MARLO-154756 format. One record per atom (N, C-alpha, C, O): residue number from 1; x, y, z; residue in one letter. Coordinates in nm, 3 decimals. Each point is the difference from the previous one (the first is absolute). Layout:
residues N
+-----+---------+---------+---------+---------+
! num !       u !       v !       w ! residuo !
+-----+---------+---------+---------+---------+
! NUM !       X !       Y !       Z !       a !
...
+-----+---------+---------+---------+---------+
end
This chain:
residues 99
+-----+---------+---------+---------+---------+
! num !       u !       v !       w ! residuo !
+-----+---------+---------+---------+---------+
!   1 !  -0.506 !   2.821 !   5.489 !       m !
!   1 !   0.005 !   0.059 !  -0.134 !       m !
!   1 !   0.088 !   0.125 !   0.000 !       m !
!   1 !   0.071 !   0.027 !  -0.097 !       m !
!   2 !  -0.077 !   0.049 !   0.205 !       k !
!   2 !   0.077 !   0.124 !   0.007 !       k !
!   2 !   0.150 !  -0.030 !  -0.005 !       k !
!   2 !   0.076 !   0.071 !  -0.065 !       k !
!   3 !  -0.033 !  -0.176 !   0.135 !       g !
!   3 !   0.140 !  -0.039 !  -0.001 !       g !
!   3 !   0.046 !  -0.041 !  -0.140 !       g !
!   3 !   0.113 !   0.029 !  -0.040 !       g !
!   4 !  -0.200 !  -0.097 !  -0.034 !       f !
!   4 !   0.032 !  -0.042 !  -0.136 !       f !
!   4 !   0.018 !   0.121 !  -0.091 !       f !
!   4 !   0.093 !   0.003 !  -0.081 !       f !
!   5 !  -0.180 !   0.095 !   0.092 !       i !
!   5 !   0.009 !   0.120 !  -0.083 !       i !
!   5 !   0.126 !   0.078 !   0.033 !       i !
!   5 !   0.066 !   0.053 !  -0.089 !       i !
!   6 !  -0.031 !  -0.044 !   0.218 !       e !
!   6 !   0.125 !   0.067 !   0.038 !       e !
!   6 !   0.122 !  -0.074 !  -0.055 !       e !
!   6 !   0.096 !   0.064 !  -0.044 !       e !
!   7 !  -0.100 !  -0.196 !   0.047 !       f !
!   7 !   0.109 !  -0.080 !  -0.055 !       f !
!   7 !   0.018 !   0.029 !  -0.149 !       f !
!   7 !   0.112 !   0.016 !  -0.048 !       f !
!   8 !  -0.222 !  -0.010 !  -0.025 !       i !
!   8 !   0.006 !   0.027 !  -0.143 !       i !
!   8 !   0.057 !   0.140 !  -0.026 !       i !
!   8 !   0.082 !   0.018 !  -0.090 !       i !
!   9 !  -0.123 !   0.079 !   0.169 !       r !
!   9 !   0.050 !   0.136 !  -0.019 !       r !
!   9 !   0.148 !   0.012 !   0.034 !       r !
!   9 !   0.075 !   0.066 !  -0.071 !       r !
!  10 !  -0.033 !  -0.130 !   0.180 !       e !
!  10 !   0.140 !   0.010 !   0.043 !       e !
!  10 !   0.094 !  -0.073 !  -0.093 !       e !
!  10 !   0.111 !   0.048 !  -0.025 !       e !
!  11 !  -0.151 !  -0.159 !  -0.026 !       r !
!  11 !   0.089 !  -0.084 !  -0.080 !       r !
!  11 !  -0.007 !   0.031 !  -0.149 !       r !
!  11 !   0.078 !  -0.055 !  -0.077 !       r !
!  12 !  -0.168 !   0.139 !   0.035 !       g !
!  12 !  -0.009 !   0.035 !  -0.141 !       g !
!  12 !  -0.050 !  -0.114 !  -0.087 !       g !
!  12 !   0.040 !  -0.012 !  -0.115 !       g !
!  13 !  -0.127 !  -0.071 !   0.169 !       i !
!  13 !  -0.049 !  -0.117 !  -0.072 !       i !
!  13 !  -0.079 !   0.042 !  -0.124 !       i !
!  13 !   0.009 !  -0.066 !  -0.104 !       i !
!  14 !  -0.085 !   0.172 !   0.113 !       v !
!  14 !  -0.081 !   0.044 !  -0.114 !       v !
!  14 !   0.092 !   0.042 !  -0.115 !       v !
!  14 !  -0.024 !  -0.035 !  -0.116 !       v !
!  15 !   0.129 !   0.110 !   0.148 !       g !
!  15 !   0.096 !   0.039 !  -0.104 !       g !
!  15 !   0.068 !  -0.120 !  -0.061 !       g !
!  15 !   0.023 !  -0.004 !  -0.121 !       g !
!  16 !   0.011 !  -0.093 !   0.203 !       f !
!  16 !   0.061 !  -0.123 !  -0.050 !       f !
!  16 !  -0.096 !  -0.073 !  -0.093 !       f !
!  16 !   0.041 !  -0.048 !  -0.106 !       f !
!  17 !  -0.167 !   0.039 !   0.145 !       a !
!  17 !  -0.099 !  -0.070 !  -0.083 !       a !
!  17 !  -0.021 !   0.072 !  -0.133 !       a !
!  17 !  -0.009 !  -0.064 !  -0.105 !       a !
!  18 !   0.002 !   0.195 !   0.109 !       v !
!  18 !  -0.015 !   0.077 !  -0.124 !       v !
!  18 !   0.122 !  -0.020 !  -0.090 !       v !
!  18 !  -0.014 !  -0.018 !  -0.121 !       v !
!  19 !   0.133 !   0.022 !   0.181 !       g !
!  19 !   0.121 !  -0.023 !  -0.078 !       g !
!  19 !   0.004 !  -0.139 !  -0.060 !       g !
!  19 !   0.045 !  -0.017 !  -0.114 !       g !
!  20 !  -0.090 !  -0.082 !   0.187 !       f !
!  20 !  -0.003 !  -0.138 !  -0.048 !       f !
!  20 !  -0.095 !  -0.013 !  -0.119 !       f !
!  20 !   0.034 !  -0.064 !  -0.099 !       f !
!  21 !  -0.151 !   0.124 !   0.110 !       i !
!  21 !  -0.099 !  -0.007 !  -0.109 !       i !
!  21 !   0.050 !   0.075 !  -0.123 !       i !
!  21 !  -0.011 !  -0.050 !  -0.112 !       i !
!  22 !   0.067 !   0.170 !   0.132 !       l !
!  22 !   0.054 !   0.074 !  -0.113 !       l !
!  22 !   0.119 !  -0.071 !  -0.063 !       l !
!  22 !   0.018 !   0.004 !  -0.122 !       l !
!  23 !   0.064 !  -0.069 !   0.205 !       g !
!  23 !   0.112 !  -0.077 !  -0.053 !       g !
!  23 !  -0.046 !  -0.112 !  -0.090 !       g !
!  23 !   0.061 !  -0.026 !  -0.104 !       g !
!  24 !  -0.168 !  -0.041 !   0.142 !       g !
!  24 !  -0.057 !  -0.105 !  -0.085 !       g !
!  24 !  -0.051 !   0.056 !  -0.132 !       g !
!  24 !   0.016 !  -0.063 !  -0.104 !       g !
!  25 !  -0.078 !   0.181 !   0.109 !       a !
!  25 !  -0.051 !   0.061 !  -0.122 !       a !
!  25 !   0.114 !   0.044 !  -0.091 !       a !
!  25 !  -0.007 !  -0.018 !  -0.122 !       a !
!  26 !   0.112 !   0.075 !   0.179 !       v !
!  26 !   0.115 !   0.043 !  -0.080 !       v !
!  26 !   0.067 !  -0.122 !  -0.062 !       v !
!  26 !   0.045 !   0.006 !  -0.115 !       v !
!  27 !  -0.038 !  -0.116 !   0.189 !       t !
!  27 !   0.059 !  -0.123 !  -0.054 !       t !
!  27 !  -0.077 !  -0.048 !  -0.122 !       t !
!  27 !   0.060 !  -0.042 !  -0.099 !       t !
!  28 !  -0.193 !   0.047 !   0.105 !       k !
!  28 !  -0.081 !  -0.042 !  -0.114 !       k !
!  28 !   0.024 !   0.090 !  -0.121 !       k !
!  28 !   0.008 !  -0.048 !  -0.113 !       k !
!  29 !   0.002 !   0.179 !   0.136 !       v !
!  29 !   0.023 !   0.095 !  -0.110 !       v !
!  29 !   0.137 !  -0.025 !  -0.064 !       v !
!  29 !   0.011 !  -0.003 !  -0.123 !       v !
!  30 !   0.092 !  -0.015 !   0.205 !       v !
!  30 !   0.134 !  -0.023 !  -0.053 !       v !
!  30 !   0.005 !  -0.133 !  -0.075 !       v !
!  30 !   0.060 !  -0.008 !  -0.107 !       v !
!  31 !  -0.122 !  -0.096 !   0.162 !       s !
!  31 !  -0.002 !  -0.130 !  -0.067 !       s !
!  31 !  -0.071 !   0.008 !  -0.134 !       s !
!  31 !   0.045 !  -0.059 !  -0.098 !       s !
!  32 !  -0.154 !   0.132 !   0.093 !       s !
!  32 !  -0.072 !   0.018 !  -0.126 !       s !
!  32 !   0.084 !   0.078 !  -0.100 !       s !
!  32 !   0.003 !  -0.034 !  -0.118 !       s !
!  33 !   0.065 !   0.139 !   0.165 !       f !
!  33 !   0.087 !   0.079 !  -0.088 !       f !
!  33 !   0.109 !  -0.088 !  -0.061 !       f !
!  33 !   0.026 !   0.007 !  -0.120 !       f !
!  34 !   0.036 !  -0.088 !   0.203 !       v !
!  34 !   0.109 !  -0.086 !  -0.049 !       v !
!  34 !  -0.053 !  -0.106 !  -0.095 !       v !
!  34 !   0.057 !  -0.020 !  -0.108 !       v !
!  35 !  -0.165 !  -0.047 !   0.145 !       s !
!  35 !  -0.049 !  -0.111 !  -0.084 !       s !
!  35 !  -0.072 !   0.048 !  -0.125 !       s !
!  35 !   0.005 !  -0.068 !  -0.103 !       s !
!  36 !  -0.071 !   0.183 !   0.108 !       d !
!  36 !  -0.079 !   0.046 !  -0.114 !       d !
!  36 !   0.074 !   0.097 !  -0.093 !       d !
!  36 !  -0.036 !   0.011 !  -0.117 !       d !
!  37 !   0.137 !   0.058 !   0.167 !       i !
!  37 !   0.069 !   0.100 !  -0.082 !       i !
!  37 !   0.147 !  -0.035 !  -0.020 !       i !
!  37 !   0.047 !  -0.007 !  -0.114 !       i !
!  38 !   0.025 !  -0.015 !   0.224 !       v !
!  38 !   0.145 !  -0.022 !  -0.010 !       v !
!  38 !   0.030 !  -0.135 !  -0.067 !       v !
!  38 !   0.081 !  -0.005 !  -0.092 !       v !
!  39 !  -0.144 !  -0.102 !   0.137 !       n !
!  39 !   0.029 !  -0.132 !  -0.054 !       n !
!  39 !  -0.026 !  -0.013 !  -0.151 !       n !
!  39 !   0.085 !  -0.054 !  -0.071 !       n !
!  40 !  -0.199 !   0.102 !   0.020 !       p !
!  40 !  -0.018 !  -0.010 !  -0.145 !       p !
!  40 !   0.104 !   0.079 !  -0.080 !       p !
!  40 !   0.045 !  -0.045 !  -0.105 !       p !
!  41 !  -0.009 !   0.162 !   0.155 !       i !
!  41 !   0.101 !   0.080 !  -0.071 !       i !
!  41 !   0.135 !  -0.072 !   0.001 !       i !
!  41 !   0.066 !  -0.009 !  -0.104 !       i !
!  42 !  -0.025 !  -0.041 !   0.220 !       l !
!  42 !   0.127 !  -0.073 !   0.007 !       l !
!  42 !  -0.006 !  -0.129 !  -0.080 !       l !
!  42 !   0.100 !  -0.039 !  -0.061 !       l !
!  43 !  -0.214 !  -0.028 !   0.060 !       g !
!  43 !  -0.016 !  -0.121 !  -0.080 !       g !
!  43 !   0.019 !   0.027 !  -0.147 !       g !
!  43 !   0.063 !  -0.079 !  -0.071 !       g !
!  44 !  -0.117 !   0.190 !   0.023 !       l !
!  44 !   0.016 !   0.036 !  -0.141 !       l !
!  44 !   0.143 !   0.041 !  -0.031 !       l !
!  44 !   0.052 !  -0.032 !  -0.107 !       l !
!  45 !   0.013 !   0.102 !   0.199 !       l !
!  45 !   0.137 !   0.044 !  -0.023 !       l !
!  45 !   0.099 !  -0.116 !   0.004 !       l !
!  45 !   0.096 !  -0.001 !  -0.076 !       l !
!  46 !  -0.119 !  -0.095 !   0.165 !       l !
!  46 !   0.096 !  -0.110 !   0.016 !       l !
!  46 !  -0.022 !  -0.114 !  -0.099 !       l !
!  46 !   0.095 !  -0.070 !  -0.036 !       l !
!  47 !  -0.216 !   0.050 !  -0.007 !       s !
!  47 !  -0.029 !  -0.106 !  -0.097 !       s !
!  47 !  -0.137 !   0.026 !  -0.060 !       s !
!  47 !  -0.056 !   0.109 !   0.012 !       s !
!  48 !   0.003 !  -0.210 !  -0.077 !       k !
!  48 !  -0.130 !   0.018 !  -0.063 !       k !
!  48 !  -0.113 !  -0.057 !   0.086 !       k !
!  48 !  -0.108 !  -0.031 !  -0.052 !       k !
!  49 !   0.131 !   0.019 !   0.181 !       t !
!  49 !  -0.105 !  -0.050 !   0.089 !       t !
!  49 !  -0.092 !   0.116 !   0.040 !       t !
!  49 !   0.034 !   0.117 !  -0.018 !       t !
!  50 !  -0.146 !  -0.151 !   0.072 !       r !
!  50 !  -0.097 !   0.101 !   0.039 !       r !
!  50 !   0.036 !   0.067 !   0.132 !       r !
!  50 !  -0.035 !   0.116 !   0.022 !       r !
!  51 !   0.104 !  -0.189 !   0.065 !       s !
!  51 !   0.026 !   0.053 !   0.133 !       s !
!  51 !   0.132 !  -0.055 !   0.053 !       s !
!  51 !   0.042 !  -0.110 !  -0.036 !       s !
!  52 !   0.020 !   0.187 !   0.120 !       l !
!  52 !   0.123 !  -0.044 !   0.065 !       l !
!  52 !  -0.025 !  -0.123 !   0.086 !       l !
!  52 !   0.086 !  -0.087 !   0.010 !       l !
!  53 !  -0.202 !   0.080 !   0.053 !       e !
!  53 !  -0.031 !  -0.112 !   0.088 !       e !
!  53 !  -0.002 !  -0.134 !  -0.072 !       e !
!  53 !   0.021 !  -0.104 !   0.062 !       e !
!  54 !  -0.046 !   0.104 !  -0.191 !       s !
!  54 !  -0.007 !  -0.127 !  -0.074 !       s !
!  54 !   0.136 !  -0.048 !  -0.048 !       s !
!  54 !   0.008 !  -0.106 !  -0.063 !       s !
!  55 !   0.097 !   0.179 !   0.091 !       m !
!  55 !   0.133 !  -0.040 !  -0.046 !       m !
!  55 !   0.059 !  -0.106 !   0.093 !       m !
!  55 !  -0.007 !   0.012 !   0.122 !       m !
!  56 !   0.064 !  -0.114 !  -0.182 !       y !
!  56 !   0.061 !  -0.108 !   0.077 !       y !
!  56 !   0.101 !  -0.072 !  -0.088 !       y !
!  56 !   0.004 !   0.019 !  -0.121 !       y !
!  57 !   0.078 !  -0.100 !   0.185 !       f !
!  57 !   0.083 !  -0.092 !  -0.075 !       f !
!  57 !  -0.011 !  -0.136 !   0.065 !       f !
!  57 !  -0.036 !  -0.012 !   0.118 !       f !
!  58 !   0.068 !  -0.091 !  -0.195 !       q !
!  58 !  -0.021 !  -0.135 !   0.046 !       q !
!  58 !   0.134 !  -0.073 !   0.007 !       q !
!  58 !   0.080 !   0.004 !  -0.093 !       q !
!  59 !  -0.058 !  -0.070 !   0.207 !       i !
!  59 !   0.121 !  -0.079 !   0.019 !       i !
!  59 !  -0.043 !  -0.140 !   0.045 !       i !
!  59 !  -0.057 !  -0.018 !   0.107 !       i !
!  60 !   0.084 !  -0.078 !  -0.191 !       a !
!  60 !  -0.029 !  -0.141 !   0.030 !       a !
!  60 !  -0.143 !  -0.020 !   0.052 !       a !
!  60 !  -0.021 !  -0.069 !   0.100 !       a !
!  61 !  -0.073 !   0.128 !  -0.165 !       g !
!  61 !  -0.140 !  -0.017 !   0.037 !       g !
!  61 !  -0.049 !   0.094 !   0.109 !       g !
!  61 !  -0.120 !   0.004 !   0.028 !       g !
!  62 !   0.209 !   0.072 !   0.034 !       a !
!  62 !  -0.041 !   0.095 !   0.103 !       a !
!  62 !  -0.020 !   0.137 !  -0.064 !       a !
!  62 !   0.086 !   0.050 !  -0.073 !       a !
!  63 !  -0.198 !   0.010 !   0.101 !       k !
!  63 !  -0.033 !   0.132 !  -0.054 !       k !
!  63 !   0.044 !   0.107 !   0.100 !       k !
!  63 !  -0.054 !   0.009 !   0.110 !       k !
!  64 !   0.152 !   0.071 !  -0.150 !       i !
!  64 !   0.052 !   0.108 !   0.085 !       i !
!  64 !  -0.069 !   0.129 !  -0.043 !       i !
!  64 !   0.030 !   0.055 !  -0.106 !       i !
!  65 !  -0.122 !  -0.006 !   0.189 !       a !
!  65 !  -0.080 !   0.119 !  -0.033 !       a !
!  65 !   0.073 !   0.125 !   0.046 !       a !
!  65 !  -0.038 !   0.062 !   0.099 !       a !
!  66 !   0.142 !  -0.025 !  -0.169 !       w !
!  66 !   0.079 !   0.116 !   0.039 !       w !
!  66 !  -0.076 !   0.130 !  -0.023 !       w !
!  66 !   0.024 !   0.098 !   0.071 !       w !
!  67 !  -0.113 !  -0.094 !  -0.167 !       g !
!  67 !  -0.078 !   0.120 !  -0.027 !       g !
!  67 !  -0.091 !   0.036 !   0.115 !       g !
!  67 !  -0.014 !   0.118 !   0.035 !       g !
!  68 !  -0.049 !  -0.219 !   0.025 !       h !
!  68 !  -0.087 !   0.026 !   0.115 !       h !
!  68 !   0.082 !   0.052 !   0.118 !       h !
!  68 !  -0.044 !   0.091 !   0.070 !       h !
!  69 !   0.162 !  -0.149 !  -0.048 !       f !
!  69 !   0.087 !   0.047 !   0.108 !       f !
!  69 !   0.039 !   0.146 !  -0.021 !       f !
!  69 !  -0.004 !   0.078 !   0.095 !       f !
!  70 !   0.042 !  -0.041 !  -0.216 !       v !
!  70 !   0.038 !   0.138 !  -0.029 !       v !
!  70 !  -0.120 !   0.092 !   0.020 !       v !
!  70 !   0.016 !   0.112 !   0.048 !       v !
!  71 !  -0.133 !  -0.158 !  -0.085 !       s !
!  71 !  -0.122 !   0.080 !   0.019 !       s !
!  71 !  -0.026 !   0.027 !   0.147 !       s !
!  71 !  -0.032 !   0.113 !   0.038 !       s !
!  72 !   0.044 !  -0.215 !   0.046 !       v !
!  72 !  -0.020 !   0.016 !   0.143 !       v !
!  72 !   0.108 !   0.091 !   0.058 !       v !
!  72 !  -0.027 !   0.081 !   0.090 !       v !
!  73 !   0.149 !  -0.092 !  -0.139 !       l !
!  73 !   0.109 !   0.085 !   0.046 !       l !
!  73 !  -0.026 !   0.147 !  -0.035 !       l !
!  73 !   0.024 !   0.088 !   0.082 !       l !
!  74 !  -0.072 !  -0.062 !  -0.203 !       i !
!  74 !  -0.036 !   0.137 !  -0.040 !       i !
!  74 !  -0.111 !   0.053 !   0.090 !       i !
!  74 !   0.005 !   0.115 !   0.044 !       i !
!  75 !  -0.103 !  -0.197 !  -0.017 !       d !
!  75 !  -0.111 !   0.037 !   0.088 !       d !
!  75 !   0.053 !   0.038 !   0.138 !       d !
!  75 !  -0.041 !   0.102 !   0.057 !       d !
!  76 !   0.132 !  -0.182 !  -0.003 !       f !
!  76 !   0.059 !   0.027 !   0.132 !       f !
!  76 !   0.077 !   0.131 !   0.001 !       f !
!  76 !  -0.013 !   0.078 !   0.094 !       f !
!  77 !   0.094 !  -0.054 !  -0.197 !       v !
!  77 !   0.082 !   0.121 !  -0.004 !       v !
!  77 !  -0.088 !   0.125 !  -0.007 !       v !
!  77 !   0.026 !   0.098 !   0.070 !       v !
!  78 !  -0.127 !  -0.100 !  -0.154 !       i !
!  78 !  -0.090 !   0.115 !  -0.012 !       i !
!  78 !  -0.073 !   0.025 !   0.132 !       i !
!  78 !  -0.009 !   0.114 !   0.046 !       i !
!  79 !  -0.041 !  -0.220 !   0.016 !       l !
!  79 !  -0.071 !   0.015 !   0.127 !       l !
!  79 !   0.094 !   0.050 !   0.110 !       l !
!  79 !  -0.041 !   0.080 !   0.084 !       l !
!  80 !   0.165 !  -0.126 !  -0.085 !       s !
!  80 !   0.098 !   0.048 !   0.098 !       s !
!  80 !   0.026 !   0.149 !  -0.015 !       s !
!  80 !   0.008 !   0.072 !   0.100 !       s !
!  81 !   0.007 !  -0.026 !  -0.224 !       f !
!  81 !   0.021 !   0.142 !  -0.023 !       f !
!  81 !  -0.120 !   0.082 !   0.046 !       f !
!  81 !   0.017 !   0.106 !   0.060 !       f !
!  82 !  -0.137 !  -0.154 !  -0.086 !       i !
!  82 !  -0.120 !   0.072 !   0.042 !       i !
!  82 !  -0.005 !   0.012 !   0.152 !       i !
!  82 !  -0.028 !   0.107 !   0.053 !       i !
!  83 !   0.054 !  -0.217 !   0.016 !       i !
!  83 !  -0.002 !   0.003 !   0.146 !       i !
!  83 !   0.109 !   0.091 !   0.054 !       i !
!  83 !  -0.024 !   0.078 !   0.092 !       i !
!  84 !   0.144 !  -0.087 !  -0.148 !       y !
!  84 !   0.111 !   0.084 !   0.045 !       y !
!  84 !  -0.034 !   0.148 !  -0.014 !       y !
!  84 !   0.017 !   0.076 !   0.095 !       y !
!  85 !  -0.064 !  -0.036 !  -0.213 !       f !
!  85 !  -0.030 !   0.141 !  -0.022 !       f !
!  85 !  -0.123 !   0.046 !   0.078 !       f !
!  85 !  -0.008 !   0.118 !   0.036 !       f !
!  86 !  -0.086 !  -0.207 !  -0.010 !       a !
!  86 !  -0.116 !   0.036 !   0.083 !       a !
!  86 !   0.044 !   0.025 !   0.144 !       a !
!  86 !  -0.044 !   0.096 !   0.063 !       a !
!  87 !   0.129 !  -0.182 !  -0.010 !       v !
!  87 !   0.049 !   0.018 !   0.137 !       v !
!  87 !   0.083 !   0.126 !   0.010 !       v !
!  87 !  -0.015 !   0.077 !   0.096 !       v !
!  88 !   0.103 !  -0.053 !  -0.193 !       k !
!  88 !   0.082 !   0.122 !   0.001 !       k !
!  88 !  -0.086 !   0.124 !  -0.020 !       k !
!  88 !   0.019 !   0.101 !   0.068 !       k !
!  89 !  -0.113 !  -0.107 !  -0.161 !       g !
!  89 !  -0.085 !   0.115 !  -0.030 !       g !
!  89 !  -0.090 !   0.039 !   0.115 !       g !
!  89 !  -0.025 !   0.119 !   0.023 !       g !
!  90 !  -0.025 !  -0.217 !   0.050 !       l !
!  90 !  -0.088 !   0.027 !   0.113 !       l !
!  90 !   0.078 !   0.014 !   0.131 !       l !
!  90 !  -0.059 !   0.022 !   0.106 !       l !
!  91 !   0.190 !  -0.036 !  -0.114 !       r !
!  91 !   0.090 !   0.010 !   0.115 !       r !
!  91 !  -0.040 !  -0.096 !   0.112 !       r !
!  91 !  -0.007 !   0.038 !   0.118 !       r !
!  92 !  -0.019 !  -0.161 !  -0.157 !       l !
!  92 !  -0.039 !  -0.101 !   0.096 !       l !
!  92 !   0.118 !  -0.079 !   0.055 !       l !
!  92 !  -0.019 !  -0.085 !   0.088 !       l !
!  93 !   0.139 !   0.111 !  -0.137 !       e !
!  93 !   0.115 !  -0.077 !   0.046 !       e !
!  93 !   0.032 !   0.026 !   0.146 !       e !
!  93 !   0.066 !  -0.082 !   0.064 !       e !
!  94 !  -0.111 !   0.193 !  -0.010 !       k !
!  94 !   0.028 !   0.036 !   0.139 !       k !
!  94 !  -0.116 !  -0.032 !   0.094 !       k !
!  94 !   0.004 !   0.034 !   0.118 !       k !
!  95 !  -0.106 !  -0.099 !  -0.169 !       i !
!  95 !  -0.120 !  -0.019 !   0.079 !       i !
!  95 !   0.020 !  -0.098 !   0.117 !       i !
!  95 !  -0.066 !   0.014 !   0.102 !       i !
!  96 !   0.156 !  -0.110 !  -0.115 !       d !
!  96 !   0.019 !  -0.100 !   0.105 !       d !
!  96 !   0.113 !   0.035 !   0.095 !       d !
!  96 !   0.020 !  -0.070 !   0.099 !       d !
!  97 !   0.053 !   0.177 !  -0.125 !       k !
!  97 !   0.110 !   0.037 !   0.086 !       k !
!  97 !  -0.051 !   0.068 !   0.127 !       k !
!  97 !  -0.097 !   0.076 !  -0.003 !       k !
!  98 !   0.164 !  -0.104 !   0.114 !       k !
!  98 !  -0.040 !   0.062 !   0.127 !       k !
!  98 !   0.039 !   0.146 !   0.001 !       k !
!  98 !   0.104 !   0.039 !  -0.054 !       k !
!  99 !  -0.188 !   0.042 !   0.115 !       k !
!  99 !   0.023 !   0.145 !   0.003 !       k !
!  99 !   0.080 !   0.041 !   0.120 !       k !
!  99 !   0.029 !   0.118 !   0.018 !       k !
+-----+---------+---------+---------+---------+
end
């Protein structure tokens, strides 16, 4: 057991686990922000639909859900900015470099 605890301390497993859990929580918050706030506003601005996610066009019986794709893209961009500024703000970009 002692070797396992030393491994966890040396490798920073606890910090990794905390970061993983917080990353999942931030992802849920950003997804909710995009789907509950951004999408309805963009849906109203672009057409008379309730949400951006419901926008699509049809070609020969195939439904192309471009609104959902744009929604996921917005979600990705916002999450990327949050991660970038969190890493820069906490100065974690140098954490893996050898001293």
